[in-house]
C-alpha positions in Angstrom: -17.9 -13.0 -22.4 -15.0 -15.0 -21.1 -15.5 -15.4 -17.4 -12.0 -16.7 -16.7 -9.9 -14.4 -14.5 -7.5 -12.3 -16.4 -5.2 -10.0 -14.5 -4.4 -8.2 -17.7 -7.8 -6.7 -17.8 -7.2 -4.9 -14.5 -3.9 -3.5 -15.8 -5.7 -2.4 -19.0 -8.4 -0.5 -16.9 -5.7 1.9 -15.6 -3.6 2.1 -18.7 -6.2 2.5 -21.6 -8.0 5.7 -22.3 -11.5 5.9 -23.8 -11.1 6.2 -27.5 -14.3 8.1 -28.4 -17.2 10.2 -27.0 -17.6 12.8 -24.4 -14.9 11.1 -22.2 -12.4 10.5 -25.0 -8.9 10.5 -23.4 -10.2 9.6 -19.9 -8.7 6.4 -18.4 -11.3 3.7 -18.3 -10.9 3.5 -14.5 -11.8 7.1 -14.3 -15.1 6.9 -16.2 -18.1 8.2 -14.2 -20.5 5.4 -13.1 -23.4 7.2 -14.8 -21.6 7.0 -18.2 -20.9 3.2 -17.5 -24.7 2.8 -16.5 -25.6 4.3 -19.8 -23.5 1.6 -21.7 -24.9 -1.1 -19.6 -28.4 -0.1 -20.6 -27.6 0.4 -24.3 -25.2 -2.4 -24.7 -21.4 -2.3 -24.3 -19.3 -2.2 -27.6 -18.1 -5.5 -29.1 -14.6 -6.7 -28.4 -11.9 -5.8 -25.9 -13.3 -2.3 -25.1 -16.7 -3.6 -24.3 -15.1 -6.2 -21.9 -13.1 -3.5 -20.3 -16.0 -1.2 -19.9 -18.3 -4.1 -18.5 -15.5 -5.0 -16.0 -15.1 -1.4 -14.7 -18.8 -1.1 -14.5 -19.0 -4.1 -12.2 -16.0 -3.0 -10.2 -17.6 0.4 -9.5 -21.2 -1.1 -9.0 -19.7 -3.3 -6.3 -17.6 -0.6 -4.6 -14.3 -2.5 -5.5 -12.4 0.5 -6.9 -9.8 0.1 -4.1 -8.6 -3.0 -6.1 -7.2 -0.8 -8.8 -5.2 1.7 -6.4 -2.0 -0.5 -6.3 -2.1 -0.8 -10.1 -2.5 2.9 -10.5 0.4 3.6 -8.3 2.6 1.1 -10.1 1.8 2.5 -13.5 2.3 6.1 -12.7 6.0 5.6 -11.8 
């Protein structure tokens, strides 16, 4: 995984919805932590979706969800 900071990843977390599964249609930033923990145990998908899920998992795990609040407001206007 690329460890270089990418601000677009944070924007994508509030714009992109889960494309499959029980939480299909849910914004990635709104996925419950237990669902993200399951992916962490089983393996995140390949590609961009996996990177986004791993990112939101780390954000939630470390209590940093407030970082997304300004982006949520900005993208609901």
